[in-house]
N, C-alpha and C positions, 0 to 999 in steps of 0.2 A: 504494500500500500504506500503510495507516494503522498507526501504532505505538500499542499500548495504553499509556495513561498510567500505569496501575498497574504494568505490567512495568517501565517506565522508572524509576518511583519506587523500586521494589524493588531494581533494579540499582544505583542511586545510593546507596541505603541500605546495601547490602552493601559497596560500596566504602568508604563512610564508616565503618562499623563496623570493617572490616578495617584502615583507616588508624589508627583509635584503638587497635587492639590491639597496636601496636608497643611500647607501654610495657612489656608483659610479656616482650618479647624482649630488652630492654636488659639486659646482664649486671650482676650485683651489683657495686657499686663504680664503675660507669661512669655518666656523664651524657651524654645526646645533645646535641651542640652545635647550637644553633639559629641561630647567626650573631652578627654584631657591628655596632655603629653607631659613628660617629665624629662628635663635636661639636667644631667648630673655632671658637675665639675669635680674631678678628683685628681689626686697626684698621679703622675705618669707611672711611677714605680709600684703602685698599689696592686697587689695580687689577691686572688681568691675573693673577688667582689661580685661575681655574677649572681650568686644566690641572693645577696643583699639587694642588688639592683632589681631582681625579680620581685622581692618582697616590697620594695618601695613602690614599684609600679602597681602592685596589687592593692595599694592603699588609695589609689585614685578612684574613689567611689563618688556617686553611683555609676553603674554600667549604663551607657547610653543605649537608646533603641538600636537594634541591629538593622543592617541593610541587606537587601537582596538585589544583586546586579546594580548597586549604587542607589537603590530606592528603598524607602521606608515602607515596605509592603505590609509588614505586621502592624505598624502604626496606622497605616491607611485602613486595614481591615478593622481595627478597633474603632476608628472614627466612623466608618460606614455603619457599624452595628449600633452606634449611638443615635442614629436617626430615629424619628418617631415611629416609622414603619420600616424596619431594616430589611425584612424579607428573609426567607430561608437561606438563600445563598450567602448573604452578608453575615448572618448569624453563624453559619457553618465555617466560613472563612475566619471569623473572629475566634471561634472556639478552637480552630485548628492552628492558626498562624498568628492570631492577634496578640498585641503587646500593649500594656498600659503605657501612656506617654511619660517620659522622664523630662521634667522641666528644670530650668536653671534654679528655680526657687528651692529645689531639693538639694542643691549643692552648697557646701560650706567650705570655701577655700581656706579660711583661717584654721578651721579644725583639721583639715588635711595637712596643712603646713606643720601643725603641732604633732600630728601622727608621724610625719616624715622625720622630724627631729627626734622624737621619742624612739623610733625604730633605729635610727642611726646610733643613738646613745646606748641602747640596749645591745647593739652589736659592736660597741667599743669605739665608735667614731664620735668623740666629744668635740665641742666647740665648732659644730657645723652651722649652716644657716639654710633657710628655706624661704622662698618667696613665690608669689603667684601673680598672673596677669590674666584678666578676663577680656575676651574678644567677643564683641557683640556685632552681629550683622543681620539686619532685617529681623526675622523672627527666630534667629538661631544664636547660640552662644557656646563658646568652648573656653577651656582654661589651660593656660600654659604654666606649669610649675617649674621651678628651678631650685636645685639643691647643691650646696657646696660642701664637699666632704674633705675632712682633714685626715692625717695619718692616725691609725688606731693606737690604743694602748696595748702593749705586749707584756705577757707574763714573764717574770724572772724566776719565781719559785713558789711552791705551795707548801705551807707549814701548818701542822696541827698546833693549836694555841696552847694546849696542855695535855698531859698524858698520865694523870694520877688514877683515874678510874679504870675498871676492867674494860668497859665499853670503849674508852678512848684508846686503849691498847689495840683493840680490835679494829677501830677506825683507822689507826695509824697503819696497820697491816693492809687494810683495804685500799687506802689511797696510794699504796705503792704501785697499783695497777690502774691509776687514773689516766684519763685522756687529757687532763690539764697539765701538759708538759711545758717546759720553758720554751718561750717563743710563740705560744698560743695567743691569739688575739682575745681581748676581753669580750665576753659574750654571755649575756644573761641566760640564754637558752642552754648553753653548755653547762653553766653553773647549776641550773635547775636539774638538768639531766644527771649531773654528778651527785646531787643530793638524792635523787630518786634511786640511783644505782647503789649508793651506800645504804639507803633505807632497805632496799631489796636484799642485799647481802646480809645485813644485820638480822632481818627477819628470818632469813634462811639459817642463821646461826642461833635462832631461838629467841630473839628479842621481840616477843609477842606484842608488846604495847608501844614499841618505838614508832615515831612519826618523823617524816622528813622535815617537818616544821621545827624540830628541835635542833636542826643544824643551821648555822649562820656563817656565811662567807663575808669577810671584811677585806677590802682592797686598800692598800697603802700606795698612793701615787707620788708621795714625797721622797722618792729614793733617787731621783735624777733631775738635774736642772736642764740637761741638754737633750734628753730623749724622753719619749712617752713610754715609760715603763711602770709596771706596778707589781707589788708583791702581794700574794693572796694568803690570808689566814683563815683557817677553818676552826670553829669552836662550837661547843654545845651551849644552848641557852641556859642561863643561870637559873631560870625558873622551870626547867624541864622537870616533870614529875618523877619521883623516885622509881615507880613501877615501870616507867618507860625506859629506864636505863638498866634494867635487869634482864638477864636471859631466863627463859621459862623452860621448865621440865614437865613432861607429861607423866603424872603419877597414877592416873586412873583412866581406864578405857572401858566403857560400857557400850554394848550393842543390843538394840531392841529389834529383833528380826520380824516381829509381828506387831508393830506399834500402831495403836489407835487411841484416841482420846478417851474412849469409854472402857478401856481395858482395866480390869480390877487389879490393883497392886498386890492384893492378898493371894491371888492365884498364880503369881509369876514364879517360875523356877529359874535358878541361876546355875550356869555351867561355866567354870573358870578354865581358861585355856591360854597358855603362853602370855599371861599378864592381862588378859581381856576377860570381861564378864559378859556372857551371852544370856540375856534375860528375856524369856518368853513364857507365855501361859500355855496356850495350845501349841504343841510342837509343830513348827513350820519349817525351819531350816537347820540342817546339821551344822553345829558350831565348827566342827573340824574343817568343813568345806568353806564355810563363810569366812573363817579366819584367814584363808589364803588371799582374800581380796583386800585386806586391810594392811597398809604399809607402815602406819605409825606404830611405835613400840613403846611399851611402858619403860620408864626410866631414861628415855632419850629426850633430847631437847625438842621443843616445838619446831616443826618443819612445815611451812605453808605449802610447799610443793607436794610432799607426801600426803598432806591433808586433802589437797585438791584431787590428786590422783586416786586416793582411796575412795573418794566420793564418785569419781568417774567410773572406777572399776566396779563398784557396787551397782551403779546405774546400768552398766553394760550387761549385767546378768540378764536383764529383760523381764524380771519378775516384780520390780518395784516401781510404784507410781511416783513416790517421793523418796528422796534420800537426803536427809538433813544431818549435818555434822555441827555440833555446838560445843564450844569450849567455855568452861567456867573456872574462875580463879579460886583456888583453895586458900584458906586462911592459915598459911604457914609462913613463918618469918625466918629467913636465913639469907644467904648470899644468892639464892635463886628464887624465882617465882615458881609457882606450882599450878598445874592445870589438870582439870578433869575433862576428858573428851567423851562425848555421847553421840552415837550414831542412831538416828531414829529412822527406821525403814518401814514404809507403808506399802504392803503388798497390793498388787493388782488382783482383779477377780480371777479366781483359780481356773474356772472353766468358762468357755464361751463358744457359741455357735454363730457363724456369720453366713448369710446367704447373699450372693451378688448376682443380679441380673444385668448382663452387660450387652452393649452393642460393640462388637469387636471389629477393629480394623487393623489388619496385620501388614507387615512390610512386604509381603508377597501378593498384596492386593486382594486377599480373601477377606470378606466381611460378612457379618451375620450375628445372630443372637447367641448368647452363651449363658449358662448357669453354673456358678461355682458355689459349692458348699464346703465350709471350712470349720472343722472342730479343733479346738485348742485346749490343751490341758497344761497349765503352767505348774512348775515345781512338782512334777509328778513323783519324783523319788526323793523329795525334800533336799535337793542339792541344786536347785535352780534350773533343772532340766525342763525343756518344753517339748511336748509331743503334739504334732500337727497331723491331721488327716484331711486331705483335700480330694474332693470328688468333683468332676466337671463334665458337662455335656455341652457340645456346641455344634451348630449347623452353620456352614459358611458357603458362600458362592463367590467366585472370583469376578470382581467388578473390573471394568475397563480392560476386558480381555484382549482387545485388539481386533484388527480386521480379520474376518473369516475365522476367528478363534471362538469355539464354542465355550459356553460358560461352565467351567469346572465347578463341581459341587463337592462338599466335604462334610462328613459326619464324624465327629471325634468324641470318644468317651475316655475318661481317665480316672485313675485312682492312685493316690500317692500318699505315703506316710513319711514324715521326717521326725527324727529324734535328735534334739540339739542339746548338747552338754556345754555349759558355760565354763569349760576348762579343757585342757589337752588330755585326751584319752589315747594312750599309747601302750604297746605291749611291755614297756618298762616305765616305771614311774618317772614323771618329769615335774620337778618343782620349779615351775617358771615364775619369773617376776617381771613380766612385761609391764612397763610403767604406765602406758597410756590406757590400754584396755587388754582384757584377758582373751586370748584366742578361744574360739568355740569349736567344738567338734560336732560334725553333722553326719548323721547316717540316714540315707534315703533309700526307699524301696518303692517301686511303682510299676504300673502297667498301663498301656494305652492301646486303644483300638481306633483305627483310622480307615474309613471307607471313602475313597476318592472317586466320586462321580461314575461308578460302575466300571472304572478302569481296573482298580485293584483294591485289595484290602490288606492292611498291615496290622499285625499284632506285635507289640514290642514290650519288652521287660527291661527295666533299668534299675540299677543300684549304684550307689556311690558312698564313699567314706572319705571325709576330708576335714579341713580346718579353714576357718576364715577369721580375720581380725583387722582392726584399724590400728596401724602403727602410730598415727596421729590424726588430727582432724581432717587431713587432706589425703592420706595414703591408705589404700585398702588392699589387702592380700587375700587370695583364696587359692588353696591347693587341694586337689583331690588325688591322693596316691592310688586310690582304687576307683575306677569308673568303668562300669560294664553296661553295655547296651546290646541286647539281643533282639534282632528284628526278623520277623517271619512273614514273608509274602504268602499269605494263606490262600489268596484267591486272585486271579487275574483274568481279564477278558481277552478274547482272541485279538482284539484291536491293540491292547497293551502288549501282548506277547509279540505281535508283529513289530511294535516300536522297539522292543528289546532286541529282537533278532536283527533289525536293521542297524543297530548301534551296539557292537560288542562291549565298548567301554561302559555304556549305560547299563547293560546287562550285568557286567561284572560288579558295578557299584551297588546293584540290588542283591546280587548273590552273596556278597560279603556281609553276612548278617550278624557277625559277632564282632563287636567293637569293644576292646578292652585296653585300658592304658592309664595314663596319668595326664592331668591338665592343671594349668596354673594361670591365674588372672591377677594382674596388678593394675590398679587405677590410681592416678594422682590427679585430684580434682580441685582446681582453684577457679572454677568457672561460674559458680552459682551466685556469687556475691555481685549484684548489679552495681554496687557502689565502688567496686574495684575497677580501675581504668583498664588494666590488662589482666584478663582472665585466661587461664589455659588448662587444658586437660590432656593427660597422656595415659593411654591404655595399652597394655601388653597382654597378649594371650598366647599361651603355648599349649599344644595338644599333641601328645605322642601316643600311638596305639600299636599294639601287636608285637612289640619288640620282645617282651618277656615270653609271650606265647610262642614266638618264633624260636627263641632260645630253648624252651622246653621241648618244642617239636623236634629240633635238631638233636637235643640230648637223648630223646627217646628213639631217635633214628627213624621216625615216621616220614617227616618231610612232605606230608600231603597238604599242608596249609590249613588243616582243620582241627577244631577242638570240639569235643562232644558231638561230632558229626556235622558241625557248622563251620563254614569257611570264614576265617577271621581276616580283618582288614589290617594293613600295615602302612602307616604313614607318619609323617611329622608335619606339623602345621604351626605357623606363627602369624599372628595378627598384630599390626601396629596402628594405633588410632591417635592422631594428634589434632587438637582443636585449639584455636586461639580466638578470643573475643576481645575486640577493642570497643570499650564503652565510652564513647566521647561525650555522652551525656547520660543521665540516669534513665533515659527512655529510648536512646538511639544506640544501636550496636552494629558493628561490622563483625559477623561471625564467619570463621573459616574452619575447614576441616580437611585433613589429608589422611586417607586410609590406604594401607598397603597390607595385603595378605597373600600368603603363598603356602601351598600344601605340596609335600613331596611324597607321592606314593612310591613304594619300593618293595623289592622282594616279592612278596605274595600279592601285591596290588599293582595294577596298571593305572588306576584312577582312584580318587577319593571316594569313600562311601557317599551315596546320594545325599544323605542328611548333612554331610560335612562340606559339600561343594559350595562354591561361591556363585552368585548371580548378580546381575546388574540391571538397573532400571527400576522405577517405582518411586513411591512417595518418600522413602528414606535414602534414596540413591540418586540416580540421574533422572530427574523428574520429567524431562522432556521425552522420555521413552517409557513405554509400558513395561510392566513387570516381566523380567526374563526375556526381553526383546532385544538385548544387546549382546553381541558376541556369540561364542568366544571368538576373539580377534575380528576378522573381516567376514566371518561366516554369516550366511543368510539362508534360512530355510526356504526350500522351494515352495512350500505351502505353509502358511501360518495357521497352525491348528494345535491340537493337544500334543502332537508329536514334537513340535518346536518348543513347547513348554518344558519338556524334559531334556531336549538337546542343548538348550542355551544356558549351560552352567559350566563352571571351569575350576581349575586348580589354582589360579592366580587372579587376584583382583587389585586394581589400582584406581582410586577415585580422589578427586579434589572438589571442594565446594566453597563458594563464597556467597554470603547473603547479607544484605543491608536491611536491618529491621528498624522500623520507625512507628511512632504512634499515629493513629488517625482520630478516632473519636471514642471516648470512654474506654470500654474493654476491647474495642476493635483495633487491631494493629496490622500494619502492612509490611511487605517484604519484596525486595528485588533480588534475584539470585542468578547465579551462573554455576552450572555443574559440568564436570568432565570426568571421563574414565572409561574402563572396559574390563572384561575378564578374558583369560586365556587358558589354554591347556598346557600342562607340563610335557605331555607326550603327544606325538602325532596320532590323529584319529581320522581314518579315511572317510568316516561317515560325516565328519565335520571339517571340510576343507577350509584352510585359512585360519584354523582355531589355535594352532600351536604358537607359543610365545617365541618371538624372534627379535633380532636386533632392530627391526623396523617397527617395534611395538608402538612407538610414538605416532606413527602414521595411521594407527587404528583406534585413536582416541575418539570417543563420542562426546559431543558437547551440546548443551542446551541451556536455554535461559527462560525466565518467566517472572510472573508476579504472583504473590500470595496474600491471603487474608487469614488472620488468626484471631479467634475469639479467646482472649486470655483473661481468665478470672483467677489469676494467681496460682491456685492449686490444680487447675485443669485447663488444658489448651485444646481447642478444636481447630484444625488446620485445613485450609483449602488452597491448593496451588494449581495454577494453570501455566503450562510451559510449552515451548516450541523448540524443535531441534535446530541447532546451528550446523552440526556436522554429523553425518551418518557414515560410520565406518564400513558398513556392508555394501556401500555403493562403489563402483569402480574408481580407482585413483584418478584424481583430477575432477571428479564430480561429487566429492564428499561434502564440500562446503555448500550450505544452502545459498541459493542465489535468487530466491523469490519470496515475496511476502504478500499473499493475496487473501486477506481475511474475508473478502467478499465472496470467495469461491467456496461452495459447500464441500466440494471434493478436497480442496486444500485444507479446510478446517478439520475434516474427518481424519486426514493423514498427519496433520502437523500441530493440532491443538490438543494437548493431553491434560486431562483434568485429574487431580489427585486429591483424595480425602484421607486424612489421618488424624490420630490423636497424639498430641505432644509435638515439640519442636524436632526437626530432623537431626540436629546436632547442636 
């Protein structure tokens, strides 16, 4: 579709004229504030001034109204909405782009001059000066500020004023590692940071009641007549309270595993273990197991880090609604303070049943209703264990199936049981002391039944044994040393049998019905905080299968590649997922993702099992192409039907995405995106010509772009994306880039406009 240049010119002209009309809306006696500049005069040999300069410029408030293409479009939208009858369009423009006017009457140059001088002095630049000049022109005004900066005061040495008390000896030791070195510039922020550092270290050493306000820095500038030097003294306030200068020891630790306000004290039983008293009426939690979560010890000094980590570890059990740690001072008088620590643990409801009726939208474009039933029994063996039983039934149909592709249907039934221990269960005892959270052991057992549109039926059995834990608030680990999946193709139609016979690799991937191995997942996530300017996520997935079975097979001298009469799969697989979000405002984000995955089938396998293969295209992949419609490589099915659905998968996947997300109105948000990628085969497959990965892989990259709408209500996101291909790798070389855009053509729209519906953001 071609855009008429005259229409574009007229549109820009209307905006330009509209932008210029703001002068007539400015009230009488007011001037529109257009901003401020700051000119700084400083010594030529002054170093390390950039940060100070940025801080000074940040003091030039308020921010003026922003411009678009040199015009006050947001301000114009605001003024238009102030009319008596603004109309829907003007109200919409104001809500989306409008800005309140910033007038010169809101500016206080004298106050800004004071702030500039104050900031210079707090950074060590004394005896400076600041001035301002207001420029008025017609209905507009701006301010030019000027600041003169002198040489800063420089530190010669830091001394503790006295050292007679025990705490002063400790402070003397602490300041040996200070950042306040000789040659440092005087800086109030640095002094405050040093006070905070000393306070934190003292608390770590047991000074429970200490406060950084008890520390005073005094600067002596009368040590040189020729240079701007100062000597720094650190001392304690003379009126600091006595209990603030004493280290504290924990004398008593009490734990209430079943705490409630209405629990009768007469019925409570006490069990003493390793200096801790476990007090409970009805027996809820085994003291020996609960003891391992508590890091503070009787007779040791107060430690805020161990206190915080103990609370975190108790919360991570997953059985407690509230975990409260309280300290009380004991009435003992000697050279130490004395504390009693009490943990109040309020359990969650022991048993629960949850039913969920869902509308499911999967990444493979299957959608439909589903029912989940979940039974949960917490603390089943009085050691924080959780037993879950999940049953599910779902019916799905593949939407957006593609040209000439019939609608695949799916009926799925499942039953799964999980037993989670909030500790490490191993064949030899492990007394772990993971500081942030305790690893959990998970044992899973389940079965699934899948009927896929009359083509085939699969019965599967799965079991796993592994561990998962958070190393810190950002890093997550999961490892399953035992992971077994047995798949039985119990029934297949003649049509599906023909599909398998025409593709030996696909047939092999279904025949290898025994998948046993080890897998590991690592995620490092700093992407969810929208107030973080730079957010990033790194994911690593490792999956190895069949190696142990192959070793046993060779040891027994069989070498038939089977176990229990079932052919087992052998492969190694690695996935890398990197995401970066640039949040240049609280509501606008540029989100990017790069995904690379590769599977190496070997020995007993010529391809990955079907359930482990990669595919490309769809709402969480390259959105300009329908599900499984890309690749492998430059391969294109002769007929796009159910056959191609199974053919278009591979052993290698490479994808990249970039998306600009912005607000529209209320909970409705928009996005512009560009996706690229493809899948390939590790080995040559005669049934899929052009599918093998080669040195020319970059010539087979698919690309697409589009626009999306998101209904974002914080905890739930419904996503609609419409996209069009830019590059089709299955076309002959030289014809792969799209060279037409004819939205008026029904045929073009059918082939090139792809609609995606999904739940949640794609990355």
